[in-house]
Backbone as a chain_set.jsonl record, in Angstrom:
{"seq": "MPAEEEMSGDTKDRVALRRSADLVLVLNTPKGRSTTLSARYWPGLFCLTCCCTGRGVFAARDIPARTTIEVCPVLLLPADENEKHIRHTHLYHYTYNWPTTTAEGRKQMTQAIIFGLGSMFNHARDQNVGWVRDLEHSVVVYQTLRDVRAGEELCISYGDRLTFEDADAPPVVDEGDGSDLLDNILLDA", "coords": {"N": [[51.28, 88.63, 230.435], [51.16, 85.435, 228.932], [49.847, 84.796, 225.636], [48.32, 82.437, 225.398], [47.338, 82.121, 227.956], [45.731, 84.309, 228.285], [43.391, 83.683, 227.059], [41.732, 82.137, 228.594], [40.778, 81.627, 231.979], [41.369, 79.196, 233.116], [44.062, 77.25, 232.939], [45.129, 74.776, 233.342], [44.999, 72.51, 231.703], [46.342, 73.256, 229.462], [49.138, 73.296, 227.399], [51.819, 75.102, 226.662], [53.496, 75.412, 223.597], [56.765, 75.395, 222.787], [59.614, 76.318, 220.922], [62.923, 76.763, 219.889], [63.771, 79.265, 217.563], [66.054, 78.865, 216.193], [66.562, 76.239, 215.506], [67.378, 73.497, 213.345], [66.681, 70.906, 210.951], [68.671, 68.188, 210.162], [69.101, 66.13, 207.544], [69.402, 62.754, 206.308], [71.915, 62.068, 207.328], [73.244, 59.582, 208.065], [74.02, 58.504, 205.614], [75.982, 60.089, 204.706], [75.352, 62.247, 203.144], [73.939, 65.412, 203.548], [71.083, 67.358, 204.174], [69.83, 70.425, 205.029], [67.109, 71.661, 206.768], [64.983, 74.256, 207.833], [63.602, 74.04, 211.021], [60.656, 74.633, 211.117], [58.136, 76.289, 212.955], [55.271, 77.504, 214.153], [55.078, 80.025, 216.494], [52.792, 80.683, 217.975], [51.112, 78.591, 219.107], [49.309, 76.165, 221.054], [48.87, 73.236, 223.073], [45.984, 71.526, 224.062], [43.993, 69.796, 226.376], [41.037, 68.325, 225.584], [37.568, 67.764, 226.321], [36.014, 66.213, 224.552], [37.553, 65.432, 222.328], [40.008, 64.572, 223.173], [43.314, 65.404, 223.053], [44.305, 68.503, 221.505], [45.417, 70.912, 219.035], [45.769, 74.344, 219.286], [45.289, 77.761, 218.277], [47.09, 80.341, 219.712], [47.167, 82.923, 219.072], [46.044, 85.067, 216.388], [46.436, 83.615, 213.152], [47.677, 84.06, 209.98], [46.326, 83.13, 206.715], [47.824, 80.549, 204.711], [50.153, 80.216, 206.198], [53.053, 78.577, 207.163], [52.981, 76.348, 209.672], [54.16, 74.207, 210.882], [56.787, 71.872, 210.419], [57.259, 68.587, 210.131], [59.368, 65.886, 210.915], [59.465, 62.475, 209.726], [59.128, 58.997, 210.577], [59.662, 56.296, 208.718], [57.904, 53.28, 208.439], [58.857, 49.997, 207.937], [57.126, 47.884, 205.65], [56.663, 45.18, 206.415], [57.097, 45.205, 209.225], [55.114, 46.982, 209.952], [52.763, 45.542, 209.285], [53.034, 43.223, 210.92], [53.28, 44.223, 213.535], [52.735, 47.123, 214.271], [50.186, 47.68, 213.13], [48.435, 46.424, 214.821], [48.217, 47.893, 217.105], [47.49, 50.826, 219.155], [49.011, 52.862, 218.169], [48.945, 52.688, 215.408], [46.728, 54.155, 214.54], [47.65, 56.685, 214.494], [49.358, 56.979, 212.424], [50.476, 57.924, 209.125], [49.618, 57.359, 205.701], [52.206, 56.506, 203.446], [53.855, 56.839, 200.468], [56.22, 54.67, 198.948], [59.152, 53.323, 197.3], [60.271, 50.168, 196.43], [63.427, 48.343, 196.602], [63.506, 46.975, 194.251], [62.178, 48.636, 192.571], [59.427, 48.703, 192.684], [56.379, 50.292, 193.385], [54.903, 51.057, 196.495], [52.671, 51.31, 199.323], [53.289, 52.429, 202.545], [53.423, 52.955, 206.095], [53.885, 55.896, 208.091], [55.28, 57.358, 210.963], [54.54, 60.381, 212.401], [56.421, 62.925, 213.69], [56.557, 65.6, 216.153], [54.012, 68.136, 216.082], [52.344, 66.979, 214.246], [50.995, 64.555, 214.765], [49.113, 65.358, 216.522], [47.064, 66.915, 215.557], [43.583, 67.218, 215.275], [40.718, 65.815, 213.506], [38.705, 67.387, 211.017], [36.028, 67.983, 208.797], [35.808, 70.433, 207.565], [38.479, 71.51, 207.451], [41.117, 73.637, 208.72], [43.754, 73.561, 208.319], [46.135, 72.406, 206.049], [48.112, 69.728, 204.644], [51.235, 68.538, 203.323], [53.125, 65.961, 201.925], [56.614, 65.762, 201.908], [58.417, 63.937, 200.129], [61.073, 63.612, 199.376], [62.563, 64.723, 201.473], [61.546, 63.432, 203.655], [59.581, 64.588, 205.376], [56.644, 66.213, 206.711], [54.76, 68.964, 205.777], [52.888, 71.45, 207.284], [50.293, 73.761, 206.765], [48.353, 76.708, 207.181], [45.086, 76.933, 205.826], [43.34, 78.963, 205.646], [42.627, 82.155, 207.196], [43.154, 81.938, 210.659], [41.643, 82.212, 213.761], [42.538, 83.441, 217.042], [42.371, 81.091, 219.65], [41.014, 79.205, 218.198], [40.68, 75.807, 217.213], [43.173, 73.955, 215.52], [42.797, 72.003, 212.752], [43.054, 69.089, 210.667], [42.122, 67.272, 207.688], [41.331, 63.887, 207.849], [40.576, 62.401, 205.768], [38.225, 60.2, 204.049], [38.046, 57.58, 204.965], [37.581, 56.752, 207.837], [38.369, 55.635, 211.17], [36.683, 56.007, 213.194], [33.637, 57.455, 214.513], [32.494, 60.142, 212.661], [32.158, 63.247, 213.879], [31.601, 65.538, 212.504], [30.18, 64.779, 210.329], [27.554, 65.035, 207.912], [24.096, 64.865, 208.914], [22.429, 61.727, 208.677], [19.848, 61.166, 206.513], [16.879, 59.495, 206.481], [15.554, 58.394, 203.709], [13.765, 56.553, 203.062], [12.449, 53.746, 201.201], [11.357, 54.564, 198.897], [8.827, 53.664, 198.331], [6.588, 55.134, 199.071], [6.356, 56.988, 197.087], [5.313, 55.553, 195.008], [2.597, 55.458, 195.484], [1.698, 57.839, 194.508], [1.613, 57.642, 191.807], [-0.311, 57.642, 188.972], [-2.11, 55.404, 187.077], [-3.179, 54.875, 183.795], [-6.054, 53.236, 182.69]], "CA": [[50.646, 87.316, 230.466], [51.229, 84.808, 227.614], [48.584, 84.814, 224.883], [47.493, 81.264, 225.657], [46.687, 82.267, 229.25], [44.747, 85.366, 228.178], [42.176, 83.167, 226.448], [40.881, 81.486, 229.575], [41.365, 81.631, 233.305], [41.767, 77.836, 233.461], [45.147, 76.846, 232.035], [45.737, 73.532, 233.808], [45.08, 71.529, 230.627], [47.025, 73.859, 228.32], [50.59, 73.157, 227.389], [52.394, 75.992, 225.659], [54.464, 74.722, 222.754], [57.871, 76.307, 222.552], [60.759, 75.78, 220.198], [63.854, 77.798, 219.476], [63.727, 79.584, 216.131], [67.359, 78.556, 215.602], [66.725, 74.812, 215.261], [67.29, 73.015, 211.967], [66.694, 69.46, 210.773], [69.712, 67.726, 209.248], [68.552, 64.882, 207.04], [70.246, 61.799, 205.578], [73.294, 62.072, 207.822], [73.945, 58.293, 208.046], [74.524, 58.19, 204.287], [77.046, 61.005, 204.355], [74.798, 63.442, 202.511], [73.051, 66.078, 204.492], [70.246, 68.454, 203.724], [69.398, 71.152, 206.213], [65.824, 72.347, 206.662], [64.597, 74.991, 209.023], [62.562, 73.346, 211.793], [59.643, 75.678, 211.258], [57.164, 76.055, 214.006], [54.59, 78.753, 214.448], [55.19, 80.165, 217.947], [51.533, 80.951, 218.65], [50.289, 77.388, 219.217], [49.369, 75.447, 222.318], [48.168, 71.963, 223.122], [44.937, 71.599, 225.066], [43.231, 68.576, 226.573], [39.614, 68.628, 225.368], [36.708, 66.71, 226.853], [35.418, 65.331, 223.545], [38.495, 64.966, 221.308], [41.321, 64.271, 223.744], [44.187, 66.566, 222.908], [44.199, 69.233, 220.249], [46.335, 72.032, 218.852], [44.983, 75.564, 219.186], [46.011, 79.003, 217.996], [47.13, 81.261, 220.842], [46.942, 84.24, 218.469], [45.606, 84.962, 214.996], [47.435, 83.1, 212.21], [47.228, 84.346, 208.61], [46.227, 82.031, 205.746], [49.048, 80.119, 204.023], [51.305, 80.261, 207.097], [53.607, 77.272, 207.53], [52.952, 76.308, 211.132], [54.944, 73.088, 211.399], [57.443, 70.932, 209.51], [57.468, 67.419, 210.989], [60.078, 64.728, 210.365], [58.707, 61.23, 209.821], [59.823, 57.717, 210.681], [58.993, 55.344, 207.833], [57.813, 51.936, 208.991], [58.911, 48.954, 206.907], [55.808, 47.27, 205.466], [56.522, 43.946, 207.199], [56.955, 45.573, 210.636], [53.801, 47.593, 210.097], [51.752, 44.479, 209.265], [53.197, 42.297, 212.047], [53.263, 44.825, 214.868], [52.1, 48.43, 214.448], [48.78, 47.615, 212.734], [47.661, 45.837, 215.919], [48.355, 48.746, 218.287], [46.876, 52.155, 219.059], [49.907, 53.721, 217.39], [48.555, 52.623, 213.995], [45.744, 55.201, 214.265], [48.361, 57.962, 214.42], [50.293, 56.94, 211.301], [50.031, 58.449, 207.837], [50.024, 56.592, 204.52], [53.414, 57.088, 202.864], [54.285, 56.085, 199.285], [57.648, 54.353, 198.858], [59.559, 52.472, 196.187], [61.142, 49.092, 196.903], [64.727, 48.244, 195.927], [63.237, 46.454, 192.903], [61.486, 49.664, 191.8], [57.975, 48.552, 192.803], [55.774, 51.289, 194.262], [54.037, 50.495, 197.528], [52.258, 52.229, 200.37], [53.619, 51.992, 203.894], [52.971, 53.908, 207.096], [54.914, 56.753, 208.671], [54.97, 58.014, 212.23], [54.824, 61.803, 212.271], [56.889, 63.528, 214.938], [56.109, 66.981, 216.312], [52.57, 68.323, 216.257], [51.599, 66.299, 213.195], [50.122, 63.507, 215.31], [48.212, 65.959, 217.504], [45.95, 67.617, 214.914], [42.332, 66.472, 215.18], [40.05, 65.791, 212.202], [37.494, 68.153, 210.722], [35.748, 68.028, 207.349], [36.102, 71.803, 207.149], [39.768, 71.731, 208.097], [41.76, 74.933, 208.513], [45.169, 73.273, 208.076], [46.422, 71.396, 205.037], [49.45, 69.149, 204.8], [51.85, 68.008, 202.115], [54.293, 65.101, 202.145], [57.846, 66.056, 201.173], [58.993, 62.592, 200.073], [62.529, 63.703, 199.262], [63.16, 65.038, 202.768], [60.839, 62.665, 204.692], [58.911, 65.485, 206.315], [55.309, 66.675, 206.354], [54.654, 70.407, 205.977], [51.524, 71.858, 207.626], [50.086, 75.169, 206.453], [46.961, 77.13, 207.346], [44.358, 77.076, 204.568], [42.599, 80.224, 205.737], [42.957, 82.859, 208.431], [42.73, 81.211, 211.859], [41.488, 83.146, 214.888], [43.05, 83.023, 218.344], [41.449, 80.22, 220.364], [40.446, 78.218, 217.284], [41.441, 74.568, 217.086], [43.761, 73.683, 214.212], [42.391, 70.651, 212.368], [43.318, 68.606, 209.318], [41.179, 66.235, 207.27], [41.909, 62.545, 207.81], [40.032, 61.714, 204.6], [36.9, 59.599, 204.205], [38.099, 56.228, 205.546], [37.857, 56.992, 209.247], [38.219, 54.494, 212.076], [35.843, 56.49, 214.285], [32.451, 58.153, 214.027], [32.821, 61.52, 212.309], [31.23, 64.183, 214.512], [31.282, 66.583, 211.528], [29.451, 64.208, 209.187], [26.173, 65.514, 207.804], [23.157, 63.877, 209.449], [21.882, 60.775, 207.719], [18.408, 61.353, 206.351], [16.25, 58.272, 205.991], [14.654, 58.741, 202.614], [12.902, 55.407, 202.84], [12.761, 52.927, 200.023], [10.688, 55.146, 197.733], [7.507, 53.069, 198.095], [5.562, 56.156, 199.225], [6.226, 57.661, 195.792], [4.485, 54.716, 194.136], [1.199, 55.801, 195.727], [1.379, 59.056, 193.759], [1.616, 57.363, 190.371], [-1.63, 57.307, 188.437], [-2.019, 54.564, 185.883], [-4.356, 54.902, 182.924], [-6.547, 51.889, 182.448]], "C": [[50.734, 86.709, 229.067], [49.857, 84.742, 226.961], [47.711, 83.622, 225.205], [46.787, 81.341, 226.998], [45.624, 83.355, 229.216], [43.403, 84.828, 227.712], [41.234, 82.546, 227.459], [41.566, 81.556, 230.926], [41.89, 80.267, 233.702], [42.82, 77.349, 232.477], [45.75, 75.505, 232.421], [45.875, 72.483, 232.714], [45.794, 72.058, 229.395], [48.527, 73.674, 228.47], [51.108, 74.062, 226.288], [53.467, 75.23, 224.896], [55.556, 75.704, 222.396], [58.988, 75.586, 221.814], [61.644, 76.948, 219.81], [63.747, 78.019, 217.977], [65.02, 79.186, 215.436], [67.574, 77.074, 215.336], [66.636, 74.506, 213.775], [67.227, 71.5, 211.999], [67.823, 69.138, 209.81], [69.314, 66.324, 208.841], [69.604, 64.056, 206.332], [71.682, 61.759, 206.072], [73.95, 60.702, 207.82], [74.555, 57.961, 206.689], [75.63, 59.146, 203.854], [76.577, 62.254, 203.64], [73.936, 64.132, 203.557], [72.318, 67.215, 203.805], [69.753, 69.131, 204.984], [68.093, 71.868, 205.916], [65.591, 73.114, 207.949], [63.494, 74.206, 209.724], [61.471, 74.368, 212.098], [58.6, 75.277, 212.283], [56.54, 77.393, 214.321], [54.55, 78.917, 215.959], [53.867, 80.338, 218.676], [50.606, 79.765, 218.729], [50.358, 76.851, 220.634], [48.544, 74.186, 222.218], [47.181, 72.033, 224.277], [44.251, 70.251, 225.164], [41.753, 68.943, 226.519], [38.771, 67.462, 225.866], [36.237, 65.741, 225.773], [36.418, 64.786, 222.532], [39.838, 64.54, 221.876], [42.174, 65.517, 223.681], [43.943, 67.237, 221.573], [45.211, 70.353, 220.217], [45.493, 73.265, 218.568], [45.877, 76.76, 218.9], [45.943, 79.901, 219.225], [46.948, 82.699, 220.365], [46.507, 84.023, 217.023], [46.76, 84.487, 214.115], [46.911, 83.371, 210.8], [47.154, 83.08, 207.754], [47.588, 81.796, 205.098], [50.309, 80.269, 204.871], [51.772, 78.84, 207.361], [53.723, 77.253, 209.044], [53.8, 75.184, 211.708], [55.551, 72.313, 210.238], [57.855, 69.751, 210.379], [58.286, 66.346, 210.284], [59.234, 63.476, 210.563], [59.65, 60.05, 209.987], [59.043, 56.744, 209.815], [59.044, 53.958, 208.445], [57.932, 50.93, 207.854], [57.566, 48.226, 206.857], [55.632, 46.021, 206.319], [56.358, 44.242, 208.688], [55.578, 46.175, 210.895], [52.717, 46.523, 210.183], [51.828, 43.591, 210.502], [52.935, 42.945, 213.401], [52.373, 46.07, 214.974], [50.603, 48.395, 214.162], [47.886, 47.144, 213.879], [47.74, 46.658, 217.208], [47.612, 50.067, 218.078], [47.726, 53.099, 218.221], [49.502, 53.77, 215.921], [47.59, 53.752, 213.616], [46.376, 56.586, 214.172], [49.354, 57.998, 213.264], [49.642, 57.511, 210.047], [50.428, 57.461, 206.749], [51.222, 57.297, 203.894], [53.852, 56.249, 201.67], [55.798, 55.881, 199.285], [57.893, 53.518, 197.607], [60.525, 51.435, 196.731], [62.462, 49.124, 196.14], [64.567, 47.743, 194.495], [62.49, 47.463, 192.033], [59.974, 49.585, 191.843], [57.436, 49.59, 193.793], [54.847, 50.596, 195.253], [53.693, 51.579, 198.536], [52.662, 51.625, 201.702], [53.08, 53.047, 204.853], [54.169, 54.697, 207.613], [54.395, 57.308, 209.989], [55.422, 59.459, 212.086], [55.247, 62.326, 213.639], [56.424, 64.979, 215.007], [54.601, 67.03, 216.488], [51.73, 67.547, 215.262], [50.646, 65.233, 213.694], [49.088, 64.06, 216.284], [47.017, 66.68, 216.877], [44.73, 66.704, 214.858], [41.731, 66.638, 213.789], [38.875, 66.755, 212.163], [37.288, 68.126, 209.214], [36.069, 69.406, 206.787], [37.423, 72.217, 207.799], [40.309, 73.127, 207.79], [43.269, 74.789, 208.299], [45.266, 72.187, 207.009], [47.829, 70.862, 205.249], [49.91, 68.542, 203.49], [53.032, 67.145, 202.523], [55.455, 65.635, 201.31], [58.621, 64.745, 201.176], [60.514, 62.626, 200.042], [63.191, 63.909, 200.619], [62.537, 64.261, 203.929], [60.307, 63.571, 205.799], [57.496, 65.744, 205.81], [55.252, 68.157, 206.715], [53.18, 70.748, 206.193], [51.393, 73.361, 207.419], [48.612, 75.516, 206.647], [46.33, 77.358, 205.977], [43.577, 78.384, 204.498], [43.079, 80.937, 206.994], [42.374, 82.079, 209.606], [42.722, 82.209, 213.012], [42.088, 82.571, 216.159], [41.978, 82.205, 219.054], [40.847, 79.125, 219.513], [41.328, 76.972, 217.239], [41.939, 74.418, 215.654], [43.476, 72.229, 213.874], [42.78, 70.363, 210.927], [42.214, 67.624, 208.955], [41.913, 64.904, 207.241], [41.444, 61.787, 206.57], [38.689, 61.083, 204.932], [36.905, 58.239, 204.89], [38.51, 56.32, 207.011], [37.648, 55.727, 210.067], [37.377, 54.881, 213.291], [34.63, 57.181, 213.676], [32.786, 59.623, 213.832], [31.774, 62.463, 212.887], [30.805, 65.29, 213.557], [30.441, 66.073, 210.364], [28.044, 64.785, 209.126], [25.22, 64.446, 208.327], [22.612, 62.985, 208.338], [20.375, 60.962, 207.692], [17.845, 60.072, 205.77], [15.22, 58.661, 204.943], [13.721, 57.586, 202.278], [13.304, 54.643, 201.598], [12.064, 53.444, 198.772], [9.287, 54.613, 197.503], [6.392, 54.093, 198.255], [5.351, 56.935, 197.927], [5.349, 56.868, 194.836], [3.003, 55.039, 194.294], [0.76, 57.02, 194.919], [1.32, 58.836, 192.252], [0.214, 56.944, 189.953], [-1.436, 56.519, 187.154], [-3.305, 54.691, 185.09], [-4.775, 53.471, 182.638], [-6.741, 51.594, 180.997]], "O": [[50.414, 87.391, 228.094], [48.835, 84.644, 227.641], [46.489, 83.757, 225.283], [45.75, 80.705, 227.184], [44.703, 83.336, 230.032], [42.374, 85.461, 227.949], [40.037, 82.441, 227.193], [42.794, 81.545, 231.008], [42.779, 80.18, 234.549], [42.512, 77.067, 231.319], [46.789, 75.126, 231.88], [46.775, 71.645, 232.779], [45.846, 71.369, 228.377], [49.094, 73.877, 229.544], [50.861, 73.813, 225.108], [54.254, 74.491, 225.488], [55.295, 76.733, 221.771], [59.263, 74.409, 222.051], [61.146, 78.011, 219.441], [63.643, 77.061, 217.21], [65.075, 79.171, 214.206], [68.682, 76.683, 214.969], [65.909, 75.17, 213.036], [67.67, 70.877, 212.964], [67.922, 69.754, 208.749], [69.2, 65.431, 209.681], [70.584, 64.594, 205.816], [72.585, 61.442, 205.298], [75.158, 60.641, 207.587], [75.522, 57.201, 206.626], [76.157, 59.022, 202.749], [77.326, 63.225, 203.538], [73.279, 63.471, 204.361], [72.873, 67.93, 202.971], [69.302, 68.46, 205.913], [67.984, 72.595, 204.929], [65.967, 72.659, 209.03], [62.549, 73.756, 209.076], [61.387, 74.895, 213.207], [58.247, 74.109, 212.444], [57.24, 78.324, 214.72], [54.037, 78.039, 216.652], [53.819, 80.156, 219.892], [49.416, 79.903, 218.446], [51.348, 77.056, 221.336], [47.64, 74.077, 221.39], [47.508, 72.543, 225.348], [43.957, 69.628, 224.144], [41.275, 69.763, 227.303], [39.209, 66.312, 225.837], [36.074, 64.553, 226.051], [36.147, 63.753, 221.921], [40.732, 64.177, 221.111], [41.793, 66.567, 224.2], [43.44, 66.622, 220.632], [45.795, 70.707, 221.241], [44.609, 73.238, 217.712], [47.062, 76.768, 219.236], [44.855, 80.189, 219.723], [46.615, 83.585, 221.153], [46.598, 82.911, 216.504], [47.906, 84.894, 214.298], [45.804, 82.947, 210.465], [47.829, 82.089, 208.031], [48.394, 82.715, 204.956], [51.405, 80.43, 204.334], [50.972, 77.986, 207.743], [54.467, 78.039, 209.631], [54.127, 75.202, 212.894], [54.912, 72.12, 209.204], [58.702, 69.892, 211.261], [57.942, 65.935, 209.175], [58.391, 63.422, 211.458], [60.813, 60.1, 209.589], [57.902, 56.402, 210.127], [60.092, 53.512, 208.913], [57.168, 51.009, 206.892], [56.945, 47.982, 207.891], [54.562, 45.817, 206.892], [55.552, 43.59, 209.352], [54.956, 45.912, 211.925], [51.849, 46.586, 211.053], [50.795, 43.242, 211.074], [52.425, 42.295, 214.314], [51.371, 46.06, 215.689], [49.826, 49.021, 214.883], [46.692, 47.445, 213.891], [47.372, 46.174, 218.278], [47.167, 50.379, 216.973], [47.201, 54.041, 217.626], [49.697, 54.79, 215.26], [47.633, 54.25, 212.491], [45.705, 57.553, 213.809], [50.117, 58.957, 213.14], [48.418, 57.569, 209.932], [51.458, 56.797, 206.859], [51.259, 58.525, 203.816], [54.187, 55.075, 201.83], [56.56, 56.801, 199.583], [56.956, 53.07, 196.946], [61.49, 51.777, 197.415], [62.599, 49.846, 195.152], [65.388, 48.047, 193.63], [62.199, 47.175, 190.872], [59.297, 50.316, 191.12], [57.965, 49.748, 194.893], [54.107, 49.677, 194.901], [54.338, 52.626, 198.594], [52.409, 50.449, 201.961], [52.347, 53.944, 204.436], [55.307, 54.229, 207.576], [53.227, 57.678, 210.111], [56.559, 59.724, 211.694], [54.519, 62.185, 214.621], [55.946, 65.523, 214.012], [53.99, 66.082, 216.983], [50.512, 67.464, 215.422], [49.588, 65.027, 213.1], [48.273, 63.305, 216.814], [46.063, 67.02, 217.576], [44.832, 65.55, 214.441], [42.166, 67.478, 213.001], [38.149, 66.918, 213.143], [38.243, 68.232, 208.446], [36.548, 69.526, 205.659], [37.47, 73.155, 208.595], [40.006, 73.716, 206.753], [43.973, 75.783, 208.119], [44.563, 71.178, 207.067], [48.637, 71.473, 205.949], [49.11, 68.096, 202.666], [53.843, 67.541, 203.361], [55.284, 65.926, 200.126], [59.384, 64.467, 202.101], [61.168, 61.759, 200.622], [64.25, 63.344, 200.89], [62.963, 64.421, 205.073], [60.55, 63.349, 206.985], [57.189, 65.524, 204.638], [55.642, 68.556, 207.812], [52.327, 70.381, 205.384], [52.254, 74.136, 207.834], [47.731, 74.72, 206.321], [46.965, 77.909, 205.078], [43.206, 78.845, 203.418], [43.855, 80.377, 207.769], [41.235, 81.616, 209.549], [43.68, 82.956, 213.208], [42.14, 81.353, 216.332], [40.807, 82.584, 219.058], [40.228, 78.203, 220.043], [42.556, 77.064, 217.229], [41.221, 74.714, 214.7], [43.864, 71.326, 214.615], [42.829, 71.258, 210.084], [41.454, 67.192, 209.822], [42.999, 64.806, 206.671], [41.87, 60.655, 206.341], [38.087, 61.387, 205.961], [35.858, 57.788, 205.355], [39.644, 56.004, 207.372], [36.853, 54.86, 209.705], [37.36, 54.168, 214.295], [34.597, 57.457, 212.477], [33.304, 60.272, 214.74], [30.63, 62.476, 212.433], [29.767, 65.918, 213.763], [30.035, 66.855, 209.504], [27.412, 65.0, 210.16], [25.498, 63.254, 208.2], [22.369, 63.433, 207.217], [19.713, 60.918, 208.729], [18.27, 59.615, 204.709], [14.154, 59.189, 205.26], [12.971, 57.653, 201.304], [14.369, 54.871, 201.023], [12.166, 52.836, 197.706], [8.611, 55.056, 196.575], [5.339, 53.943, 197.634], [4.272, 57.483, 197.703], [4.712, 57.442, 193.953], [2.235, 54.908, 193.34], [-0.433, 57.204, 194.676], [1.006, 59.762, 191.504], [-0.367, 56.013, 190.511], [-0.69, 56.924, 186.263], [-4.397, 54.621, 185.653], [-3.939, 52.607, 182.377], [-7.154, 50.49, 180.641]]}, "num_chains": 1, "name": "protein.A"}
């Protein structure tokens, strides 16, 4: 029985993620230069539809810390297309900020669509997966930050500027305006 099925009797919402270990990414082919990267993918992952977060990526078996679990190619969106079109769609919420340099040498931030599992990781403040942009190769590399147990959801941090309510946020404590402290101040006459 596959590891992802051993974790629960109900597998209707689980999609095992499979990829041949022999795949490679060939980059920059239209320009005549090519760089080959291994299309890394940790075989012990599966996608699961969750009631509260939609879809998520889960470990089907234990994954050691500092394991590269995915290398995702990206599609860079030209800034004008992003502003005119993508920003006004649901797709915008799945894009990553991506630094670029214009033909004139000016640095700017645009958006990138992440292929592979990169768009499937949910947010957690205490994330167990970190990611790094490889600007030269236009890929994002995902790596576990700590040991991950079988059945645990793999999450990244989206940062502090979220477009949704953060379920992991610490509870807001109403400390009042401090006027109750004024009652404790004794003034000498």
